[in-house]
N, CA, C and O atoms as a GROMACS GRO file, in nm:
protein
  520
    1MET      N    1   0.084  -0.118   0.000
    1MET     CA    2   0.000   0.000   0.000
    1MET      C    3   0.088   0.124   0.000
    1MET      O    4   0.185   0.131   0.075
    2THR      N    5   0.056   0.222  -0.083
    2THR     CA    6   0.134   0.344  -0.091
    2THR      C    7   0.089   0.443   0.015
    2THR      O    8  -0.027   0.440   0.056
    3PRO      N    9   0.180   0.531   0.060
    3PRO     CA   10   0.140   0.630   0.159
    3PRO      C   11   0.036   0.724   0.099
    3PRO      O   12   0.033   0.748  -0.022
    4ALA      N   13  -0.047   0.777   0.186
    4ALA     CA   14  -0.154   0.868   0.142
    4ALA      C   15  -0.095   0.996   0.085
    4ALA      O   16   0.008   1.046   0.132
    5GLU      N   17  -0.162   1.047  -0.016
    5GLU     CA   18  -0.122   1.175  -0.074
    5GLU      C   19  -0.145   1.287   0.028
    5GLU      O   20  -0.238   1.277   0.108
    6PRO      N   21  -0.064   1.392   0.027
    6PRO     CA   22  -0.088   1.502   0.120
    6PRO      C   23  -0.217   1.574   0.080
    6PRO      O   24  -0.242   1.599  -0.037
    7LEU      N   25  -0.295   1.607   0.179
    7LEU     CA   26  -0.418   1.683   0.159
    7LEU      C   27  -0.410   1.807   0.245
    7LEU      O   28  -0.332   1.812   0.340
    8PRO      N   29  -0.490   1.909   0.213
    8PRO     CA   30  -0.493   2.022   0.304
    8PRO      C   31  -0.543   1.974   0.441
    8PRO      O   32  -0.657   1.931   0.455
    9ASN      N   33  -0.458   1.981   0.539
    9ASN     CA   34  -0.490   1.933   0.673
    9ASN      C   35  -0.538   2.050   0.758
    9ASN      O   36  -0.462   2.145   0.779
   10PRO      N   37  -0.662   2.047   0.807
   10PRO     CA   38  -0.712   2.157   0.889
   10PRO      C   39  -0.629   2.183   1.014
   10PRO      O   40  -0.632   2.293   1.069
   11ASN      N   41  -0.554   2.083   1.060
   11ASN     CA   42  -0.467   2.104   1.176
   11ASN      C   43  -0.347   2.192   1.144
   11ASN      O   44  -0.284   2.245   1.235
   12ASP      N   45  -0.315   2.207   1.014
   12ASP     CA   46  -0.202   2.289   0.973
   12ASP      C   47  -0.240   2.433   0.944
   12ASP      O   48  -0.154   2.514   0.909
   13GLY      N   49  -0.366   2.467   0.957
   13GLY     CA   50  -0.412   2.603   0.931
   13GLY      C   51  -0.554   2.604   0.880
   13GLY      O   52  -0.610   2.500   0.844
   14VAL      N   53  -0.612   2.721   0.876
   14VAL     CA   54  -0.752   2.736   0.835
   14VAL      C   55  -0.764   2.721   0.684
   14VAL      O   56  -0.689   2.782   0.608
   15ILE      N   57  -0.859   2.638   0.641
   15ILE     CA   58  -0.889   2.619   0.499
   15ILE      C   59  -1.019   2.692   0.470
   15ILE      O   60  -1.121   2.667   0.536
   16LEU      N   61  -1.017   2.781   0.372
   16LEU     CA   62  -1.135   2.860   0.340
   16LEU      C   63  -1.238   2.777   0.265
   16LEU      O   64  -1.205   2.702   0.174
   17ALA      N   65  -1.364   2.793   0.306
   17ALA     CA   66  -1.474   2.724   0.239
   17ALA      C   67  -1.504   2.792   0.106
   17ALA      O   68  -1.496   2.915   0.096
   18PRO      N   69  -1.537   2.715   0.003
   18PRO     CA   70  -1.570   2.776  -0.126
   18PRO      C   71  -1.704   2.848  -0.119
   18PRO      O   72  -1.794   2.805  -0.047
   19ARG      N   73  -1.716   2.957  -0.195
   19ARG     CA   74  -1.842   3.031  -0.207
   19ARG      C   75  -1.865   3.060  -0.354
   19ARG      O   76  -1.781   3.124  -0.418
   20PRO      N   77  -1.976   3.014  -0.410
   20PRO     CA   78  -2.000   3.027  -0.554
   20PRO      C   79  -2.065   3.160  -0.595
   20PRO      O   80  -2.099   3.176  -0.712
   21TRP      N   81  -2.083   3.255  -0.504
   21TRP     CA   82  -2.164   3.374  -0.535
   21TRP      C   83  -2.103   3.461  -0.643
   21TRP      O   84  -2.176   3.508  -0.730
   22VAL      N   85  -1.974   3.485  -0.641
   22VAL     CA   86  -1.913   3.568  -0.746
   22VAL      C   87  -1.922   3.499  -0.882
   22VAL      O   88  -1.963   3.563  -0.979
   23PRO      N   89  -1.884   3.370  -0.893
   23PRO     CA   90  -1.899   3.305  -1.024
   23PRO      C   91  -2.044   3.302  -1.074
   23PRO      O   92  -2.070   3.322  -1.193
   24LEU      N   93  -2.138   3.277  -0.984
   24LEU     CA   94  -2.279   3.275  -1.026
   24LEU      C   95  -2.325   3.414  -1.068
   24LEU      O   96  -2.408   3.427  -1.158
   25GLY      N   97  -2.273   3.517  -1.003
   25GLY     CA   98  -2.303   3.655  -1.044
   25GLY      C   99  -2.250   3.685  -1.183
   25GLY      O  100  -2.315   3.754  -1.261
   26VAL      N  101  -2.132   3.634  -1.214
   26VAL     CA  102  -2.075   3.655  -1.348
   26VAL      C  103  -2.158   3.581  -1.452
   26VAL      O  104  -2.182   3.634  -1.561
   27VAL      N  105  -2.203   3.460  -1.421
   27VAL     CA  106  -2.289   3.386  -1.514
   27VAL      C  107  -2.419   3.462  -1.535
   27VAL      O  108  -2.466   3.475  -1.648
   28ALA      N  109  -2.479   3.514  -1.427
   28ALA     CA  110  -2.603   3.592  -1.440
   28ALA      C  111  -2.580   3.717  -1.525
   28ALA      O  112  -2.666   3.754  -1.605
   29LEU      N  113  -2.466   3.781  -1.507
   29LEU     CA  114  -2.433   3.898  -1.590
   29LEU      C  115  -2.422   3.857  -1.736
   29LEU      O  116  -2.468   3.930  -1.825
   30GLY      N  117  -2.363   3.742  -1.761
   30GLY     CA  118  -2.353   3.692  -1.898
   30GLY      C  119  -2.490   3.666  -1.959
   30GLY      O  120  -2.514   3.699  -2.074
   31LEU      N  121  -2.578   3.607  -1.881
   31LEU     CA  122  -2.714   3.582  -1.930
   31LEU      C  123  -2.788   3.713  -1.958
   31LEU      O  124  -2.868   3.722  -2.051
   32ALA      N  125  -2.762   3.814  -1.875
   32ALA     CA  126  -2.825   3.944  -1.897
   32ALA      C  127  -2.774   4.008  -2.026
   32ALA      O  128  -2.845   4.087  -2.089
   33CYS      N  129  -2.653   3.974  -2.066
   33CYS     CA  130  -2.596   4.028  -2.190
   33CYS      C  131  -2.662   3.970  -2.315
   33CYS      O  132  -2.642   4.022  -2.425
   34LEU      N  133  -2.739   3.863  -2.300
   34LEU     CA  134  -2.806   3.803  -2.415
   34LEU      C  135  -2.894   3.903  -2.490
   34LEU      O  136  -2.907   3.895  -2.612
   35ALA      N  137  -2.952   3.996  -2.416
   35ALA     CA  138  -3.040   4.094  -2.479
   35ALA      C  139  -2.963   4.190  -2.569
   35ALA      O  140  -3.021   4.250  -2.660
   36PHE      N  141  -2.833   4.206  -2.545
   36PHE     CA  142  -2.754   4.303  -2.620
   36PHE      C  143  -2.662   4.240  -2.723
   36PHE      O  144  -2.656   4.283  -2.839
   37ASN      N  145  -2.589   4.135  -2.679
   37ASN     CA  146  -2.488   4.077  -2.766
   37ASN      C  147  -2.469   3.929  -2.729
   37ASN      O  148  -2.410   3.900  -2.624
   38PRO      N  149  -2.515   3.838  -2.811
   38PRO     CA  150  -2.502   3.695  -2.778
   38PRO      C  151  -2.358   3.648  -2.761
   38PRO      O  152  -2.330   3.561  -2.679
   39TRP      N  153  -2.266   3.705  -2.838
   39TRP     CA  154  -2.125   3.664  -2.826
   39TRP      C  155  -2.066   3.709  -2.693
   39TRP      O  156  -1.994   3.633  -2.628
   40ALA      N  157  -2.097   3.831  -2.652
   40ALA     CA  158  -2.052   3.879  -2.521
   40ALA      C  159  -2.113   3.794  -2.410
   40ALA      O  160  -2.047   3.762  -2.311
   41ALA      N  161  -2.240   3.758  -2.427
   41ALA     CA  162  -2.308   3.674  -2.328
   41ALA      C  163  -2.238   3.539  -2.315
   41ALA      O  164  -2.218   3.488  -2.205
   42LEU      N  165  -2.200   3.483  -2.428
   42LEU     CA  166  -2.131   3.355  -2.428
   42LEU      C  167  -1.996   3.364  -2.356
   42LEU      O  168  -1.964   3.281  -2.271
   43VAL      N  169  -1.919   3.466  -2.390
   43VAL     CA  170  -1.785   3.482  -2.331
   43VAL      C  171  -1.796   3.504  -2.180
   43VAL      O  172  -1.724   3.440  -2.103
   44VAL      N  173  -1.884   3.594  -2.137
   44VAL     CA  174  -1.897   3.625  -1.994
   44VAL      C  175  -1.951   3.504  -1.919
   44VAL      O  176  -1.903   3.474  -1.809
   45SER      N  177  -2.047   3.434  -1.976
   45SER     CA  178  -2.103   3.315  -1.909
   45SER      C  179  -1.999   3.204  -1.898
   45SER      O  180  -1.991   3.138  -1.794
   46LEU      N  181  -1.921   3.182  -2.002
   46LEU     CA  182  -1.815   3.081  -1.995
   46LEU      C  183  -1.710   3.116  -1.890
   46LEU      O  184  -1.662   3.030  -1.817
   47PHE      N  185  -1.676   3.244  -1.882
   47PHE     CA  186  -1.582   3.289  -1.779
   47PHE      C  187  -1.640   3.260  -1.640
   47PHE      O  188  -1.568   3.214  -1.552
   48GLY      N  189  -1.768   3.288  -1.621
   48GLY     CA  190  -1.832   3.259  -1.493
   48GLY      C  191  -1.831   3.110  -1.461
   48GLY      O  192  -1.811   3.072  -1.346
   49LEU      N  193  -1.851   3.026  -1.561
   49LEU     CA  194  -1.847   2.882  -1.539
   49LEU      C  195  -1.706   2.834  -1.503
   49LEU      O  196  -1.690   2.744  -1.421
   50VAL      N  197  -1.604   2.893  -1.565
   50VAL     CA  198  -1.466   2.860  -1.529
   50VAL      C  199  -1.438   2.900  -1.384
   50VAL      O  200  -1.374   2.826  -1.310
   51LEU      N  201  -1.485   3.018  -1.345
   51LEU     CA  202  -1.468   3.061  -1.206
   51LEU      C  203  -1.541   2.967  -1.110
   51LEU      O  204  -1.489   2.936  -1.003
   52LEU      N  205  -1.659   2.923  -1.148
   52LEU     CA  206  -1.735   2.829  -1.065
   52LEU      C  207  -1.658   2.698  -1.048
   52LEU      O  208  -1.650   2.643  -0.938
   53LEU      N  209  -1.601   2.648  -1.157
   53LEU     CA  210  -1.520   2.527  -1.150
   53LEU      C  211  -1.400   2.548  -1.058
   53LEU      O  212  -1.368   2.463  -0.976
   54GLN      N  213  -1.332   2.662  -1.073
   54GLN     CA  214  -1.216   2.690  -0.989
   54GLN      C  215  -1.254   2.700  -0.842
   54GLN      O  216  -1.177   2.658  -0.755
   55SER      N  217  -1.372   2.756  -0.814
   55SER     CA  218  -1.414   2.768  -0.674
   55SER      C  219  -1.433   2.632  -0.609
   55SER      O  220  -1.422   2.618  -0.488
   56GLN      N  221  -1.461   2.531  -0.690
   56GLN     CA  222  -1.478   2.396  -0.637
   56GLN      C  223  -1.348   2.316  -0.635
   56GLN      O  224  -1.334   2.224  -0.555
   57LEU      N  225  -1.254   2.350  -0.721
   57LEU     CA  226  -1.128   2.274  -0.730
   57LEU      C  227  -1.018   2.327  -0.639
   57LEU      O  228  -0.938   2.249  -0.586
   58LEU      N  229  -1.012   2.459  -0.620
   58LEU     CA  230  -0.903   2.520  -0.545
   58LEU      C  231  -0.940   2.541  -0.399
   58LEU      O  232  -1.057   2.562  -0.366
   59ARG      N  233  -0.840   2.534  -0.314
   59ARG     CA  234  -0.857   2.563  -0.172
   59ARG      C  235  -0.744   2.655  -0.127
   59ARG      O  236  -0.629   2.636  -0.166
   60LEU      N  237  -0.778   2.753  -0.045
   60LEU     CA  238  -0.678   2.840   0.018
   60LEU      C  239  -0.663   2.796   0.162
   60LEU      O  240  -0.761   2.775   0.233
   61GLN      N  241  -0.538   2.782   0.206
   61GLN     CA  242  -0.510   2.744   0.344
   61GLN      C  243  -0.414   2.845   0.404
   61GLN      O  244  -0.307   2.871   0.350
   62PHE      N  245  -0.455   2.902   0.518
   62PHE     CA  246  -0.370   2.994   0.590
   62PHE      C  247  -0.290   2.914   0.692
   62PHE      O  248  -0.338   2.885   0.802
   63ALA      N  249  -0.167   2.878   0.655
   63ALA     CA  250  -0.076   2.808   0.746
   63ALA      C  251  -0.008   2.911   0.836
   63ALA      O  252  -0.035   3.030   0.824
   64SER      N  253   0.077   2.866   0.925
   64SER     CA  254   0.138   2.957   1.021
   64SER      C  255   0.233   3.058   0.957
   64SER      O  256   0.247   3.169   1.008
   65THR      N  257   0.299   3.022   0.846
   65THR     CA  258   0.398   3.111   0.786
   65THR      C  259   0.369   3.151   0.643
   65THR      O  260   0.440   3.234   0.586
   66GLU      N  261   0.263   3.092   0.583
   66GLU     CA  262   0.237   3.120   0.443
   66GLU      C  263   0.094   3.088   0.405
   66GLU      O  264   0.025   3.011   0.472
   67LEU      N  265   0.050   3.148   0.295
   67LEU     CA  266  -0.078   3.116   0.234
   67LEU      C  267  -0.052   3.010   0.128
   67LEU      O  268   0.032   3.028   0.040
   68LEU      N  269  -0.125   2.898   0.137
   68LEU     CA  270  -0.107   2.787   0.043
   68LEU      C  271  -0.227   2.778  -0.048
   68LEU      O  272  -0.341   2.792  -0.004
   69VAL      N  273  -0.202   2.755  -0.177
   69VAL     CA  274  -0.309   2.732  -0.275
   69VAL      C  275  -0.303   2.585  -0.314
   69VAL      O  276  -0.203   2.538  -0.368
   70TRP      N  277  -0.411   2.512  -0.284
   70TRP     CA  278  -0.420   2.369  -0.310
   70TRP      C  279  -0.513   2.342  -0.427
   70TRP      O  280  -0.613   2.410  -0.444
   71ARG      N  281  -0.479   2.242  -0.507
   71ARG     CA  282  -0.572   2.183  -0.603
   71ARG      C  283  -0.567   2.033  -0.579
   71ARG      O  284  -0.468   1.966  -0.611
   72GLY      N  285  -0.674   1.982  -0.522
   72GLY     CA  286  -0.678   1.840  -0.487
   72GLY      C  287  -0.576   1.809  -0.380
   72GLY      O  288  -0.583   1.860  -0.268
   73THR      N  289  -0.479   1.725  -0.416
   73THR     CA  290  -0.378   1.680  -0.319
   73THR      C  291  -0.244   1.751  -0.334
   73THR      O  292  -0.148   1.715  -0.266
   74SER      N  293  -0.236   1.849  -0.421
   74SER     CA  294  -0.106   1.913  -0.441
   74SER      C  295  -0.112   2.063  -0.417
   74SER      O  296  -0.212   2.130  -0.447
   75VAL      N  297  -0.005   2.114  -0.363
   75VAL     CA  298   0.010   2.258  -0.342
   75VAL      C  299   0.054   2.320  -0.474
   75VAL      O  300   0.160   2.287  -0.527
   76LEU      N  301  -0.028   2.411  -0.526
   76LEU     CA  302   0.008   2.479  -0.652
   76LEU      C  303   0.107   2.591  -0.628
   76LEU      O  304   0.199   2.613  -0.707
   77ARG      N  305   0.087   2.662  -0.517
   77ARG     CA  306   0.172   2.780  -0.492
   77ARG      C  307   0.167   2.814  -0.344
   77ARG      O  308   0.066   2.791  -0.278
   78SER      N  309   0.273   2.869  -0.295
   78SER     CA  310   0.275   2.919  -0.157
   78SER      C  311   0.320   3.065  -0.160
   78SER      O  312   0.403   3.106  -0.241
   79PHE      N  313   0.262   3.142  -0.070
   79PHE     CA  314   0.292   3.285  -0.059
   79PHE      C  315   0.334   3.313   0.085
   79PHE      O  316   0.248   3.334   0.171
   80PRO      N  317   0.466   3.315   0.113
   80PRO     CA  318   0.513   3.341   0.250
   80PRO      C  319   0.469   3.480   0.296
   80PRO      O  320   0.484   3.578   0.223
   81TYR      N  321   0.416   3.487   0.418
   81TYR     CA  322   0.370   3.616   0.472
   81TYR      C  323   0.483   3.716   0.482
   81TYR      O  324   0.460   3.837   0.475
   82SER      N  325   0.605   3.668   0.499
   82SER     CA  326   0.720   3.759   0.514
   82SER      C  327   0.746   3.842   0.388
   82SER      O  328   0.814   3.944   0.394
   83GLU      N  329   0.692   3.798   0.274
   83GLU     CA  330   0.712   3.871   0.148
   83GLU      C  331   0.596   3.962   0.111
   83GLU      O  332   0.602   4.032   0.010
   84TRP      N  333   0.489   3.962   0.191
   84TRP     CA  334   0.372   4.044   0.160
   84TRP      C  335   0.398   4.190   0.196
   84TRP      O  336   0.458   4.220   0.299
   85LEU      N  337   0.352   4.279   0.108
   85LEU     CA  338   0.364   4.423   0.132
   85LEU      C  339   0.229   4.488   0.164
   85LEU      O  340   0.225   4.596   0.223
   86GLY      N  341   0.119   4.423   0.125
   86GLY     CA  342  -0.013   4.478   0.153
   86GLY      C  343  -0.122   4.391   0.094
   86GLY      O  344  -0.096   4.304   0.011
   87TRP      N  345  -0.246   4.416   0.138
   87TRP     CA  346  -0.362   4.343   0.086
   87TRP      C  347  -0.487   4.429   0.102
   87TRP      O  348  -0.490   4.523   0.181
   88LYS      N  349  -0.590   4.395   0.023
   88LYS     CA  350  -0.716   4.467   0.032
   88LYS      C  351  -0.827   4.383  -0.033
   88LYS      O  352  -0.805   4.317  -0.134
   89LEU      N  353  -0.946   4.388   0.027
   89LEU     CA  354  -1.065   4.329  -0.031
   89LEU      C  355  -1.150   4.443  -0.086
   89LEU      O  356  -1.177   4.540  -0.014
   90PHE      N  357  -1.191   4.434  -0.212
   90PHE     CA  358  -1.264   4.542  -0.276
   90PHE      C  359  -1.414   4.517  -0.276
   90PHE      O  360  -1.461   4.403  -0.288
   91TRP      N  361  -1.486   4.625  -0.264
   91TRP     CA  362  -1.632   4.637  -0.276
   91TRP      C  363  -1.707   4.574  -0.160
   91TRP      O  364  -1.773   4.471  -0.174
   92GLN      N  365  -1.695   4.640  -0.045
   92GLN     CA  366  -1.775   4.601   0.071
   92GLN      C  367  -1.916   4.651   0.052
   92GLN      O  368  -1.932   4.754  -0.013
   93PRO      N  369  -2.019   4.590   0.100
   93PRO     CA  370  -2.020   4.472   0.187
   93PRO      C  371  -2.015   4.340   0.111
   93PRO      O  372  -2.022   4.234   0.174
   94VAL      N  373  -2.005   4.343  -0.020
   94VAL     CA  374  -1.996   4.219  -0.100
   94VAL      C  375  -1.861   4.217  -0.169
   94VAL      O  376  -1.849   4.260  -0.284
   95PRO      N  377  -1.756   4.167  -0.100
   95PRO     CA  378  -1.624   4.166  -0.162
   95PRO      C  379  -1.619   4.070  -0.281
   95PRO      O  380  -1.657   3.954  -0.271
   96VAL      N  381  -1.571   4.121  -0.392
   96VAL     CA  382  -1.561   4.039  -0.513
   96VAL      C  383  -1.418   4.026  -0.563
   96VAL      O  384  -1.388   3.937  -0.643
   97LEU      N  385  -1.328   4.115  -0.518
   97LEU     CA  386  -1.188   4.109  -0.561
   97LEU      C  387  -1.095   4.112  -0.441
   97LEU      O  388  -1.118   4.187  -0.345
   98PHE      N  389  -0.992   4.031  -0.447
   98PHE     CA  390  -0.889   4.024  -0.343
   98PHE      C  391  -0.756   4.064  -0.406
   98PHE      O  392  -0.709   3.999  -0.500
   99TYR      N  393  -0.698   4.171  -0.354
   99TYR     CA  394  -0.569   4.220  -0.402
   99TYR      C  395  -0.465   4.196  -0.295
   99TYR      O  396  -0.489   4.224  -0.177
  100PHE      N  397  -0.348   4.145  -0.335
  100PHE     CA  398  -0.234   4.146  -0.244
  100PHE      C  399  -0.106   4.163  -0.323
  100PHE      O  400  -0.095   4.123  -0.439
  101ARG      N  401  -0.011   4.224  -0.254
  101ARG     CA  402   0.117   4.254  -0.319
  101ARG      C  403   0.229   4.189  -0.239
  101ARG      O  404   0.236   4.198  -0.117
  102GLU      N  405   0.315   4.123  -0.314
  102GLU     CA  406   0.437   4.066  -0.256
  102GLU      C  407   0.554   4.152  -0.301
  102GLU      O  408   0.538   4.246  -0.379
  103GLN      N  409   0.671   4.119  -0.251
  103GLN     CA  410   0.790   4.193  -0.290
  103GLN      C  411   0.818   4.182  -0.439
  103GLN      O  412   0.871   4.275  -0.499
  104ARG      N  413   0.782   4.069  -0.500
  104ARG     CA  414   0.815   4.046  -0.641
  104ARG      C  415   0.695   4.053  -0.736
  104ARG      O  416   0.714   4.055  -0.858
  105SER      N  417   0.573   4.056  -0.684
  105SER     CA  418   0.458   4.051  -0.774
  105SER      C  419   0.332   4.105  -0.709
  105SER      O  420   0.322   4.119  -0.587
  106ILE      N  421   0.235   4.133  -0.795
  106ILE     CA  422   0.104   4.183  -0.754
  106ILE      C  423   0.000   4.079  -0.798
  106ILE      O  424   0.011   4.022  -0.906
  107HIS      N  425  -0.100   4.056  -0.714
  107HIS     CA  426  -0.204   3.957  -0.744
  107HIS      C  427  -0.342   4.021  -0.725
  107HIS      O  428  -0.365   4.091  -0.627
  108LEU      N  429  -0.432   3.997  -0.819
  108LEU     CA  430  -0.570   4.043  -0.812
  108LEU      C  431  -0.657   3.922  -0.846
  108LEU      O  432  -0.656   3.873  -0.959
  109LEU      N  433  -0.732   3.874  -0.746
  109LEU     CA  434  -0.806   3.749  -0.760
  109LEU      C  435  -0.954   3.769  -0.732
  109LEU      O  436  -0.990   3.851  -0.647
  110PRO      N  437  -1.041   3.696  -0.800
  110PRO     CA  438  -1.183   3.698  -0.762
  110PRO      C  439  -1.200   3.626  -0.628
  110PRO      O  440  -1.128   3.531  -0.597
  111VAL      N  441  -1.295   3.673  -0.549
  111VAL     CA  442  -1.321   3.610  -0.420
  111VAL      C  443  -1.409   3.488  -0.442
  111VAL      O  444  -1.531   3.500  -0.459
  112LEU      N  445  -1.348   3.371  -0.442
  112LEU     CA  446  -1.418   3.245  -0.465
  112LEU      C  447  -1.437   3.169  -0.334
  112LEU      O  448  -1.480   3.053  -0.334
  113PHE      N  449  -1.406   3.234  -0.222
  113PHE     CA  450  -1.408   3.170  -0.092
  113PHE      C  451  -1.484   3.255   0.007
  113PHE      O  452  -1.523   3.368  -0.024
  114ASP      N  453  -1.504   3.203   0.125
  114ASP     CA  454  -1.574   3.274   0.230
  114ASP      C  455  -1.498   3.404   0.264
  114ASP      O  456  -1.388   3.399   0.320
  115ALA      N  457  -1.557   3.517   0.229
  115ALA     CA  458  -1.489   3.646   0.244
  115ALA      C  459  -1.470   3.686   0.390
  115ALA      O  460  -1.372   3.752   0.423
  116THR      N  461  -1.562   3.647   0.476
  116THR     CA  462  -1.550   3.681   0.618
  116THR      C  463  -1.430   3.611   0.679
  116THR      O  464  -1.350   3.674   0.749
  117THR      N  465  -1.416   3.482   0.653
  117THR     CA  466  -1.301   3.407   0.705
  117THR      C  467  -1.173   3.455   0.639
  117THR      O  468  -1.069   3.461   0.705
  118LEU      N  469  -1.179   3.489   0.511
  118LEU     CA  470  -1.061   3.542   0.442
  118LEU      C  471  -1.011   3.668   0.512
  118LEU      O  472  -0.892   3.680   0.540
  119ARG      N  473  -1.103   3.762   0.541
  119ARG     CA  474  -1.064   3.886   0.609
  119ARG      C  475  -1.009   3.858   0.749
  119ARG      O  476  -0.909   3.916   0.790
  120GLU      N  477  -1.074   3.768   0.822
  120GLU     CA  478  -1.027   3.734   0.957
  120GLU      C  479  -0.886   3.678   0.954
  120GLU      O  480  -0.801   3.716   1.035
  121GLN      N  481  -0.860   3.588   0.861
  121GLN     CA  482  -0.728   3.526   0.852
  121GLN      C  483  -0.621   3.626   0.807
  121GLN      O  484  -0.508   3.624   0.856
  122LEU      N  485  -0.657   3.712   0.715
  122LEU     CA  486  -0.562   3.816   0.673
  122LEU      C  487  -0.528   3.908   0.789
  122LEU      O  488  -0.411   3.943   0.809
  123ASN      N  489  -0.629   3.947   0.865
  123ASN     CA  490  -0.603   4.031   0.982
  123ASN      C  491  -0.519   3.959   1.086
  123ASN      O  492  -0.433   4.020   1.150
  124GLN      N  493  -0.544   3.830   1.103
  124GLN     CA  494  -0.467   3.754   1.203
  124GLN      C  495  -0.321   3.736   1.161
  124GLN      O  496  -0.231   3.754   1.243
  125HIS      N  497  -0.297   3.701   1.037
  125HIS     CA  498  -0.161   3.669   0.993
  125HIS      C  499  -0.083   3.789   0.941
  125HIS      O  500   0.040   3.787   0.937
  126LEU      N  501  -0.154   3.894   0.900
  126LEU     CA  502  -0.086   4.008   0.836
  126LEU      C  503  -0.128   4.141   0.897
  126LEU      O  504  -0.137   4.241   0.827
  127SER      N  505  -0.155   4.142   1.025
  127SER     CA  506  -0.203   4.265   1.091
  127SER      C  507  -0.096   4.374   1.092
  127SER      O  508  -0.129   4.491   1.113
  128HIS      N  509   0.028   4.340   1.071
  128HIS     CA  510   0.137   4.437   1.071
  128HIS      C  511   0.143   4.520   0.943
  128HIS      O  512   0.214   4.620   0.937
  129LEU      N  513   0.068   4.478   0.840
  129LEU     CA  514   0.073   4.549   0.712
  129LEU      C  515  -0.026   4.665   0.709
  129LEU      O  516  -0.129   4.662   0.776
  130PRO      N  517   0.008   4.768   0.632
  130PRO     CA  518  -0.086   4.882   0.622
  130PRO      C  519  -0.212   4.847   0.547
  130PRO      O  520  -0.300   4.931   0.531
   0.00000   0.00000   0.00000
């Protein structure tokens, strides 16, 4: 028997629950575009469906020293907190975009996860940032 594949372990940090509201909003926006432009409706709706798929496949885990991005059993990317320069959630009370900046790069992501827990974890792990 082979050893088990590594999974996001809740004992190693908080794992954010997926939330489909932003992707479903994009799909609804795409459907609303049907009245104006069917091609735009198709593109926007497909983008929303891709976001919906990503919300179900990806997991964010706030570990003690870094933010981990998981897909299934593998870590796609890690973002050490020591390299973060700032972060912000846009459009309260319904956050739809998550911005953060590292020393080497800038990231702007749709909020595909529980925004309340996301904000709590960011405040807990990165309260020293402006």
